Each structure stands twice: as C-alpha cells, then as structure tokens.
N, C-alpha and C positions, 0 to 999 in steps of 0.2 A: 347461936351462932348469927354472925351477921354480914359476915359474907364470904364468897365460896367459889373459887376458880374454874370453871369448867368450858365445856370446848362449846366452840362456835362453829356458825357457816359467815360469821362477816369477811372483814377482808382480814384481818389480824389474824385471825386463825384462834383467835386466844382472846374471852371476855370475865367480866368482874362480874357473878351476879348478884345483885342486892336483895337483900330480901329486906324488904320495910316495915318495922315495926309499926302500929296503930301508930305510937306517938311519941318520937324521935327524941321528943323535949325530956321524955320522963326520963335514960340512957343517961346512964353515969358519966362522965368528964371523958376517963378512960378508954371507954368504950365509941364514944361519939369521935375521937382523940385518931383509936386505930382507923372509924369507918371514913375520915376522911384520909387519913392515910392511905387505905383503901385505894380510894378516888385518884391520888395522888399519880400512886405507885399505875393504874392499869393506864390514866393518861399518857405516862411516859415508857411503859414498854407498848404501846398498841404500833407508837413510828417504829421503832427496833424490830418488829417481828415486822410489819410489812418489809420493810427493808430484807431484814431475812428470807420472806419468801419471794420479791420478787428475784431476789441475786442464788436462787435455788431456782428459781424458774428459766432463768437464765444459762445456767449451767446444764438443764434439765434440759433444755432448746439445742443450747450447742450440740450436747451428748448427742441426744437424735441425730442432729444436721451429719453430722461425724457417722454415725452409725448408715446411713443412708450410704453416703462415698464409698464409705468400706466394704458395702454388700454391692456396690454398682461396680466396684473393681472388684472384687473378689467373682465377678461373672463378667471377667475382660471387660467389661464395658463404658474403660476408662476417657472414653470422649465422650460418653450417655451426653444429655446435655440437661436432663436433670444435676449433675454434678457441678455444671458450672451453674446453676440456679440456689445448690447447695452451698458452693463459695463465696458468692454473694453474701450471703444472709451470714455465712460464719463472719463475713467481711466487716461486716454491719457491724455484731455483737460485739469485734476486736475494735470497732473506727468507736462503737459507744466506751467502751473500755481503755479509750485512746491508747489503746496499741495498734499504733497505725502503721508498723513497720511488717508484722503479722499479715495484716489489714492487705498491704499489699499485696504479698507475694501469693494469699489467695486470689485477689482481684487479678492478679497478671495470669494465673488459670485460669478464671473464668471466662477472661476475656481471650486468651489461646483457645478454650473450647467452643466458645460460640463464631469465631472465624473458621474450624473445621466443620461445623456443622452446619452453617449460616452463608459462611461466605468470607472472602479478604474486606469486604468492605456492609456487613450486613448491620444492619439499627441493631440487629440484637445486644451488640457487646456495649453499646452506647452508655444505657445505665453503668457499669461497671467501671467505662473511663470516664463517666463523672464521679468518679465514689475514689478513685485514683486521682480525681485531682484536688478532691476536698482532704485525702491526704497528705500529699506532699506539702499540697499549703499549709494543711497541722503540723510538716515536719521543718516547714520554712523553707522547702526545698522548690524556691518558685521556678528555675528555668523549667526542671521538667513538668510542673506542674505548666507552663507557657508550651512546651512543645507535643501535652495529652491534649488539652482546648483546640490547638489547629488541627492534628488529628481527627477529634470528635467533631471537628466542622467541614474535614477533609472528607470522612464519611458517609456525613450527612450529603454533601454536595454528588459524590460518588451515587450512593444507592439513591435519590429523588429526582436530578437534577435538571437541568436550567429550565426555568420558564411554570415550574411547577412550586403553585404556592406554599405547599408546605414544609417549603423550604425556610423561607419566612421565619420562622422560631430562634430557629440555628443560625441564622443572618443574626439577627437582633441580638442574640446573648454571644457571639462573639465580637461583634461590633460596642459593646458593653465593657468585654473583655479585654478589647485593646485602649476604653478610654477609663481603665482602671492602672493601664499598664499603663498611660501617662503619669498621671493619677498619681503614683508612686512612681515615677522615675525609672521605669525599670527599662533594664537590656542599654547599651553602649548607646543608642539614641532613640531614647524616650519619643521625641514629638513626631517621630514616622509613625507611630502606634496609631496617631489621629489623622495620615493620612487613608489608610487600614479600617478604620471604622467608620471616615467619609464615607470612602467605595465602595463597604457591605452596605451603610444606608440609603444609597443610592439606590442599591441592587432591591432593594427592599421597597422602596417606592415605587420602582417599574416594578416590579412586581407584580404591587396593588392595581398599581393602574391598570394593568393587563386583565383584570378579572373581572368579571360581568358585574357585580354590585361592590368598586371601591370603597363608596361609603362606611362596609362594614367593618372596617379598618380604622386604627387611629391615625390616619393621616396626615391630620394635620400636627398629631406630637410626630412625627419620621419625620416632620419638614421642619418643625422647631428647634430636634437635633440634628438637622442637619446644617440650619443657621448658628448653631452654636459650635459644630465641630469648622466651621467656619472662622471665626472668628476666633476660635483657640489656634487656629492657623496663622489666622492673618497674626493674632497676636506674638507665634512662637516664628515666623516666618518662613516655616517649613516646606511649602513650595518651589520658595525660588531658588532653593539650595540644589541644586544636580547629585550632592552629594549625602542629601536626604531623600530626595523625589523620587533617585533610584537606589536605595541603599541595599544591600546583601538582607541586612533584617528585616525589609517588606516582608510579612507573612500574606500578604493577597494580590493573587495576580489580578493586576490591571486590566490584559488583555480575557482571560474567566469574566470579569465584570461588566465591561464593553457587552460580550453577546448578551446581558440582562438592558444594561442601558443605553446603548448607542449612542454614547458622548453626551446626554441629553444634560448630566449634571456637572462635566468635565470645567465648561468655561475656563479652558485656558489655564485651568489649574488658581484660578483668579479666585480671592478668599473674598471679595465684593461684590463682585459677578455670583459666586458662586451661594451668595448667602438672601442677595438681594433678590435672586432665580424663585428661593424657597417663599420669602416673605411672601413674593408675588403669587403664588398658587392660593398663600392662606389669605391673602386680601381676596381673589376670587371665590373661593370657597365662599367665603362669608358673605360677601355681597350677593351671591346666589341665594343662598340663606333670606336673606333678606329681600329679596325679590321674591320666592318664596312661600313669606307669611304673610299672614293679612297684615294689612295697615288698620292698626290701632290695637291691636294685640298686646295684650305681655310678652310674646313671644317679639313679636313686629318689636318690639323696642329693643328687647334683650338684643335680638341680633344685630340692630342699627349700632348699638351697645360695639357689641366685638369687632361689627365691622371698620367703628373709628379706634379703638385701641388696636387692632392690625394693622390701621392707616398710621397710628404711634409710632409700633415697630419699625416699621418703615423711614420711618421719619431719625426716627436714634440710630437705624442702621447708618445712614447717611451721616449724623453728627459723629460719630463711631470714627469714623471714619474722615473725617475731617473735611468733608461735602455736605459745606456747611450751608451755603446755597442753597444748594438742590435739599438740606433739612428744612430748610425756613420755608418750601415752598409745600413739601410733604403736609410738614405740622400745620401749613393752612391750610393743607386740606382734610385734615381731620375734622381741623375744629368748621370747618360747613359741613359738612355731614351731620353735624347734631347744633347749626344752627337753629332752628325750629321746632328742637328743642326744650324744655321745662330744663330749669335751673339745677333741680334736683339730679337730672343727669348729666348736665353738663360741671357739674360739684364732682359728681362718682369717677366720672373718666379723665378733666381737667385738673382738678385740682389735687392736688395727690404726690407728693415727692418720689419719684421712679431710679430707682439704680437701674443702669440700662448696661449690656440690654438685658430685658427686661424676662426672655425667654431663659433665662443660662436660672439656676440655680439659685436667684437671691433671695434673701428675704428682706424686705420692704418694710423702706424705715417707718415709721408714727411719729407724729409732727408732737410735741408735748411742749407745754403753755404754761401750765404750773411745774417748779422743778422741784418744786418739796412734798407737791401733795401727788407725784408721780405715783402711777402703779405699777401690777408686776411689770417682767420685759417684754417692752412686744415685741412682735414678730418682723425684727428690725437688723439688719445688717450690713455693711458697705463692703462683705468681701463676700464670694461666692463658695459655691459646695459640688463638688461633685454627682452627692445625694440626695435626694430628702431629706430634712432634719425632721425627726417626728419633733413634734410641738410639745413633749412632757419633759423634751430633756431642755428642751429651749425656759423654761420657768427655772430650770435649775442654774442657768447660765446666769454667772455677772454682766452689768450694763455698763455703760458709760451715757452720756447725756451732752451733745455738742453743741455750738452754735457756729454759723459759719456764711458765707454770701456766695453765692452759686450767679455764674457769669450764664450771660445768653446762648454762650457754648457748653453748657454742661459741667464745665471743669470747677473747682470748688475751690475757695479763698478764703483765708482770714479765719482759718478754724480757731476755736475754740474750746476745752476742754471743760467744761463746767460741773461734771461731779459723777459719781462712779457710785456702784451698789456694795463695793467693796474696798477695801483700802488697796493703792496699786503705786508701784513706784516708776519710778523715773523711764524704766526700759518696756515698758509695758505702755504709756503714759504718749511717748513718744510713736511708736509703733502704728496706732491707737488713733492719732494726725495724721501720720507719713498716711494710712492707707485708705483714708477719708480723701486729704487728698490726692490719692492715685488714681481715687474714682469718678466715674464719670455719669452725672446725671440728667434726667430729662429736664431739661428746661422751662421755667414758671412761663407761662402762654398767657400773651395780653393778650386778648381778642385776637388770639391764633396763632399771636408774632412773639416768639420767643424774645424775653425779656431777661432784665436783670432783675436777681433778690438779695433783699441784706437781712442779714438775724435771724436767718431762719436755725429754729433751735429743734433737734429729733432726738431720738435714742436709739442705741445700737448695743445688743446684747452681744457678747465673743465668746467664744470657747480661749479659755486660758492656756489649754492644752495646744493651740492651734498657733500662738504667738512664734513667729519664726522670720529670724533676717527683716524686712522692713514690711511683710506682710502677714495683718492675723486672721488664721484660715479658722472658719465656724463649721466646717465637716467635708469631711472628703472623704467621703465612701457613699452603689447600685442597693433600693430597696433590693433589688436585687442576688443583694451583697452585701444587706446590711450587718453581717457575719462577720466582715474586713473589719468593719469599725473604722476605716477612715487610722490607720497605724503609723501612716511613713510620710502624712504631708497631703496637701491638694492640689487641683487644676490648677488657681491661681500661684500658687506659688512653681507647679511646673512651667506655668508658660514665661515667669519672670522670670526665671529660672535660663530657659529656652533664647531668651530673646536676645 
C-alpha cells in the first residue's frame, strides 16, 4: 500500500501519510494515478477540515461562555462583572457570524451591568458601546450609531474632565466621526458637523499646548486638520447662517469647548482667520526648527524646505479666498526663503503643480510629456477625499490626461482631454473637464511672482464609482474608518451641495 489515513497533530487534524517506494518510476500506471489522486484529495480536505475545526472551536467557546453566565446567575450574581465580560465575548462571536441583532441585546446587558458595578459614566462600558456602534452601522442604523457615539464621548468627558490629556483620543475620534457624517450627508443639516469637528480639534490643540512637552504630540497635523475644516466651513458658508451655527442638531456644547480654548480658535467664526491662525502656527513651528538645526547640515536643508512649503500654504490660503495681492506678497516671501539655495532644492519646492489647499486629501498631479509612453497612473487627481487612498487601489484606477492653461490666480482654462486609459463616454468626459475647471491650483512662480502658464499636460486617475453631478470623487472615507469604504459620496460633493 502506498498511502494510508492516519491521525496527526497538524492544524487540519487529518493527514495522509505516504510510504515512498525506492523508485516510484517502477510503479505501474494505476498505482501512480492512485498516488496522485490521494495527493489532490488531501489538499482539498485540509482547508475543509480546518474550517470545521474553527467552527467547532467557536461553538465550544460560546458554550463555555454561556455556562459561565448560567453558573453566576444560578448563584444569584446577576450583576457580576464577569457576566458583562462574557456578554461582550458572546457578542463578538455573534458579530463575527453577522448576527448583529443578538449581539446588540448582549451588549446592552453588558453596558447595564458595567453601569451598576462601576458607575453611570464609567469607562468600563466604553468597549461595549463601541461594539454597539459597529453593529448598528452593520444594520444600517446610522441614527442609533450617532447617538451612541455622542454618549461614548460624553462618558469620556465626564470621567476624565477638562484639562486631562487622556481625553485627546476621544476628542479626535469624535471629531472625525463628525467629518464622516458631513461627507456622507447625514442628518438634517450635515454642514453643522463641520462646526462640531472644528470645535473638537480646537479643544485638542488647547490641551496639547497646556502639556509640559507639546512637541510629543502631532500638533502640526492637528493644525492642518483645523485649516482643512476652516476651508470646508468656508465652502459651505455654515458659520454665516444662524440657523446652522446655533442649530439644535449641533452636538458639541460651545460653552464646554470654551473651557478648553478660552476663545483662541474662534476668530469671530471667520473661516479665513481661523485657517490663517492655524497656518501661522505651522510656519512658526517650522521656522523654529530651522533655527535649531545646524547650518549646512542635511537636516537644516530639509527644515528650510519645509519652512518654505508652509509659507507657500499660507500664500495658497490667501489665493483661495481671492486675496490676490496678499497671495503675491506671501509667494514672494516663500521664494526669498530659498534664494540662496541650489537649483535642485528650488525645483523640488517650486517647479511642481499643486492642487490647493495642499493639506487637503489631494493626490497631486504628475506632469506628462510623452502621452504614448505614459506609464502607470500617477498619484494625481483634481478631486479631494475625506480619507487617504491606498496606493495599491490607485494602481487599478483608470486615468485621463488633460492639457490646460493656468492663470496667475490659479484658475484653469482651455481644458482639453487628450487621452484616457479606458474608453469613456461623453458624460464622464464632460465631468472630468468640469471638475478640473472647478479646481484651484498653485500658480507657476517666475522668480517668485505668479505667472500665466500655457499648455500644461497632466494625468489624473479617477474612481468611476465617484462620478456624481459635476464632481468626481476619488475617495470619501478615516483610515479609521476605512471599513466604511466611502459608500455614499464625499467631502467635495457634500461641500458643493451645501453651497
């Protein structure tokens, strides 16, 4: 016999043991065929047995958890903390089985037991609440999830209190929840979510600044988010309308936020001033790093580059708000910061096309000179996204190449679609052209002065699923939140609708 079934300690629990003759070539055809078939069967059985084992293990886990609960209840310990832990574990198994209705019932009991044992606003209930939110989202019950997100943040604010840096993760999480809600056009007045997100980020920054070592936090990232939210609030005009500024749908208490910020980031609810204040702080931070680095070192060179880019962002900010003279002054300042540097560094900073604001989730365009030999899609798009887009996904996206002129004020004219990676209809063609025309780009600088540029040719990848109205969305959904995967549209189109 050349094979036999036998028990095994491997993952599948079943193996086929082969007894190899000294020379398999001497075997008859029938026996060689039988040997080959046995190999195939063993390969097919292994994953099936593994799945069966996993299912059996899950069932045993569930039965053990249920026994634990039953034993505690039999002793009269219906509020024992172990029951809450068992309920959470059981709910996790139910969620894995896509049984969210039963999971929610178990999680509700876990939360209730946690409150009885640890207090109404205890943080011990937070993991179960987050699991409830996930189940409600899976059941497409967004309103219930939204209410629980608010409560999840509330218990953190009550338990940790004002001034506690441990509150920062909860502030950030809740802020990004509101950005998601705006992107997905949730609620009666989605734009009010931008105000709440801005207020929460301002509280984060105030908390960070109050710490002994604020440099340990990604303060620059928080400031960029603040400027980004200011831009979205400008696009929607949400702060200029009392019915939205003081809407009942607002979920963040302004008076509570003022206990953190003391009004530092309010700026009369003026989005230009709000974003300007954030960008000024970034410039100051980068200027300080230049001063602290050793002149002539590679670090000093990199710090100078980053400082100039921060000043360019400020110039872009002026341009976005049609403050053209102010923009020209600041563009000149950025140019002069690198006037004594070599051409390679100047080219890296100034000789590139930038969709503005640069800190929005744009994928910057790539210059194309040879249309016929253009390679894989560049990391480029005229359209923003609420979340980062994974590079491996971009490689599968179709793209278009367009030629256009750029005014000294960053406006796109004379757009011509030259080629596309796939066949596109007139609807897609028209929307691509309109989207580029609606974008604002950093103007070409000629010795620091904005100038007209003609005949630019750039490639833009796009997500066909995000073509809606006159805007093409590239991606609308937080690494945090990559699981939501942009199902209902994005930031840019939400801002357009709110205008």
